[in-house]
C-alpha positions as CSV (number, residue, x, y, z in Angstrom):
1,M,130.1,-51.0,46.7
2,C,128.8,-48.2,48.8
3,C,129.6,-45.7,46.2
4,I,127.8,-47.7,43.5
5,T,124.7,-48.1,45.6
6,W,124.7,-44.4,46.5
7,K,125.0,-43.4,42.8
8,T,122.2,-45.8,41.8
9,A,120.1,-44.6,44.7
10,R,120.7,-41.0,43.6
11,I,119.7,-41.8,40.0
12,F,116.7,-43.7,41.2
13,L,115.6,-40.7,43.3
14,I,116.1,-38.3,40.4
15,L,114.1,-40.6,38.1
16,H,111.4,-41.1,40.8
17,H,111.1,-37.4,41.3
18,H,110.8,-36.9,37.5
19,C,108.2,-39.6,37.3
20,L,106.3,-38.1,40.2
21,G,106.3,-34.8,38.4
22,L,105.0,-36.5,35.3
23,N,102.3,-38.4,37.2
24,I,101.1,-35.1,38.8
25,L,101.0,-33.5,35.3
26,L,99.1,-36.5,33.9
27,L,96.7,-36.4,36.8
28,K,96.1,-32.7,36.2
29,L,95.5,-33.3,32.5
30,L,93.1,-36.2,33.4
31,I,91.2,-33.9,35.7
32,I,90.9,-31.2,33.0
33,L,89.8,-33.8,30.5
34,L,87.2,-35.2,32.9
35,K,85.9,-31.7,33.6
36,L,85.6,-31.0,29.8
37,L,83.8,-34.4,29.4
38,I,81.3,-33.5,32.1
39,I,80.7,-30.1,30.6
40,L,80.2,-31.7,27.2
41,V,77.7,-34.3,28.6
42,I,75.8,-31.5,30.4
43,V,75.6,-29.4,27.2
44,V,74.5,-32.4,25.1
45,L,71.9,-33.3,27.7
46,L,70.6,-29.7,27.8
47,E,70.4,-29.7,24.0
48,F,68.7,-33.1,24.0
49,K,66.2,-31.8,26.7
50,R,65.5,-28.8,24.6
51,E,64.8,-31.0,21.6
52,I,62.5,-33.2,23.7
53,Y,60.7,-30.1,24.9
54,I,60.3,-28.7,21.4
55,T,59.0,-32.1,20.0
56,F,56.7,-32.4,23.0
57,I,55.3,-28.9,22.5
58,I,54.9,-29.7,18.7
59,V,53.2,-33.0,19.5
60,V,50.9,-31.4,22.2
């Protein structure tokens, strides 16, 4: 019984460690994606602002 629980515990620990590594990797990917999204939004807003300024200048 003790041997079985030790083996399952070891397997669980290995799996948990593996999952933890995957979670950290996913978290890093998520952070990178969020940064890219923020940059994209800023670029789009800047372009949009420029368009507004151009149309405003043309109108005025």
